N, C-alpha and C positions, 0 to 999 in steps of 0.2 A: 130793812137791812142796808148798810152802807156798801157801796161798791168797793171792789179791790183797789188798793192804792196803785199808782204808776210803778212800773218796773224800771229800774235803772241799770244801765249797762256799765260795767267797769272795765277799764283798760288793763291788760296784763301783758307785760313784755317778757318774753321767754327766750329770745335769741340774742346772740352777740351781734356786733355791728360791723358793717362795711359800706354804708351808704353815706353820701354827703349831700346835704340839702341847705335850703335858705328859707328863713322864716318869712311868712307873709305878714305884712304890716296889718295890724288891726284885726287879726283873726280872733274872733270870740266864739267860734263854732265848737260846740260840745255835743257828745252823744249822751243820751239818757236825760233829755229835757223833760219838763213836766207833762206836757200834752202835745200830741202831734197828729198829723194826717194819718188816715188809715193807709197801711202799706199796700204795695201792689205785687209782692212776691210771696212765695210760700216758704221762705227760709224761717226756721224756728226762732232764730235770734234777731232777724232784721225784717221779717216778712209780715204779711197781713193775715187777716182772719183771726187775729189773736190780740196780743197786747203790745207789740212793738212794730213800728212802721219802718219804711225804707230810710228815713232820716235817722233812725236809731232813737227816735223820741217815743215816749210812752204813750199808750193809747188807753184811756180809761173808759169804763162802761159802768152803767148804773141802772137801777130799777126806778120806775116812776114812783112818785109820791113824795111828800114832804120829808126831808131829812135834815133835822136841825142839829147842829154841832156848835162847838165854840171855836171862834177864830183866835188868832194869836193875842188879840187885845181883850179877850174875854167876851166879846159881843157874840150873841147867838148867830150861828151861820145857818141860813135857810137854803139848802141845796136840794131842789126838787128832783133833779135827774142824776145825781150822784157823780157829777164831773168835777166837783170841788170848787165850782164857781157858783155864786149866788149872793143874795142880800146878806151883808154882814160877814161874808167868808173871807179868809185871809188871801185867797187867790184873786179875789175881786168879784165884781158883779157879773151876772150872766144875762145876755140879751134874749135868751130862750131857755128858761129853766125847765123845759119839758123834754129837751133833746140833748143827750150827752155828747153828741157830735157837733154841737154848735156852742161855742164859747170863745172868749178872747185868746185862748191858747191854741186854737186849731189853725190850720192853714186852709187856704182856698182850694176846693176840689174841682173848680171849673165846671160846675154843674148847675149854674143858675141860682145858687143859694149862697147867702153871706155867712159862711161858716165861722169866720173869725171876728164877727161883731164889729167890723170897722165901717159899717154903713155903705160898703162898696161891694157889689156882686161881681165875682170872678175877676177881681183886679189882678193884673199880670197875665191874664189868659189871652191878651191880644198880641202877644209876641209870636213871631213865626215859628212853626214847628220845625225842630232841628233833627228829629229822628234818633236822638241819643237816648239810650236806655236809662231809665230811672230805677231799674230792678237790679239788685246786687247779684242775683243768681242767673241773670242773662245779660251780662254787660256787653257794650258795644266793643267789637274787636278792632284794635288798631293794627293788627297784623303781626308778622314776624320780622324782626329787625336784625339783619346780618351786619357784620363788620363793615363800616363805611356807609351803611344805609340809613335812611330816615323815613318817617311817615308823618303826615299831617292829619289831624282829626278834622271834623267838620267845624264850622263856626257855630258854636252852641250858645244857648241862653238857658238861664235858670230863673224863670219868672217869679217864683215864690220863694221867699226866704225859708231856709231850713230844708229845702229839697236837695237831692243828690243826683248827679249824673255819674254813671258807672262805666268804666272802660277796662279792658284787659289788653296786655301787650306782652310779647315774648321776645327774649334775647337769648337764643339757644347757644350753649357752649359745651363741646364734647369733653373738655378737660379743664383743670384749674392750673394756674390762673386763667381766666377767660380772656379772650381777645376783645379789644375795644373797651369803651366805657359807656355802658347803658345810661342814657340820659333822657329825662322828661322835663319839659319846661313849657311855659306859655308862649306861643307865638303871638297871641292876642290876649290882652287882659284889660278890657276897657275900665278905666277909672280905678285900676288895681282892686277890682271888686271881687276877685275870685282867688281861691286857694285850693290845694288838693292834698290828699293823703295817699301814701303808697302802702298797700297791705299785701300780705303773702297769699291769702286765700280769699275766694269770693265771699262776700258778706262778713268779712273779718272786721272786728271792732277795733283791734289794736294795730297801730301803724308799725311797719317794719322798723327795726333798730337802725339808727344812723349815728355816726360819731360826731357830726357837726350839724347845726341847724335843727329844724323840727322843734318839738316840744318834749322836754324831759327825755331826750335821747331817742324819741320815736319820730318816724317820718310823717309827721302831721303838720298841717298849717304851712305848707310849702308853696313856693312859686317856681322852684327848680329842684331837681334831684339828680344826683349822679352816683352810680355804683362804681367805686374804684377798687379793683381787685389787685391792690399793690402792697398791702400789709402782709408781711410773711406770716404773721400770726393768724391771719385769716385763711390762708391758702395751703397750709401744710398740715399733715396729721399731727395731733388729733383735732386741731382747731378747724380744719376744713369742714368737718361735719356740722360745726356750730354756726357757720356763716354761709348759708346757701346762696349759690349764684342765682340771679333772678331769671331763671328760664321762662317763667310765666309769672307776672305780677298783676295786681288789680289796682286801679286808681279811681278814687271817688273825688269828684269836683263839686264844690259848693260855693255859695256867695258869702262874703263877709259883711255885706251891707244889709240894711233892714228894709222891709217893705217890698212891694212889687217892683220889678225892674226888667227891662229888656236889654240890659247891658250884655255884651257878647264876650266870649273867650274862644280860644282855639289851642288845643294841645299839640305839641310836637314831640315825637319820640325819635331819638337818633342813637348812633353807636359808633 
């Protein structure tokens, strides 16, 4: 029997907008890719032990044995481990057709095994450990930012493409409109290799709405983000309930470049 196909996440935008951002050049990051590393958290939509990992990419599993199917060009696909890679398969050949966790679509797990079939073991694992959480349900806390305050994150790395670093930051405001302008930006972005998304809840798949920048009106693919509480339509009844002040938000950082890399970034939050 053939394994279950990958699960794809879809973005859903349900809120109105009050954030301003800037697009990150060359951002091709998407959620719901074909295959990915096994996740490290227990969230049902982004976690591990199941079908979707921390990167939002699908995780396939399969039973052993020869599984022959047809590829897009009609050639018989021989997929012995059910990961959709194999001789004659549309996804491409597999370097180990007995293990569904080893194929060209996987990421390196830094465990002495070449998971992604690039003939390099643990490539990218030589970068210094930065201590930033890669789990969406236990993000690294940048702290609480009051008016006039700012906070710098650590200098981070994301050695493997497709991986995420997760942060949370709070901009408390007792009333609307809120004081100050909550802002997140890169203090360091080596080679313009990084972008970030701003989401309203931990492990959220959809970026917060924004009126400028981002992608499709969502705060994704950014290098800077500012919440401007200046639009009267955003801050007076009944519209105030539709545009929440960012008392606590979540930020996921990722690389926009391919392959292993020890390029560095640093987030700065201010108000």
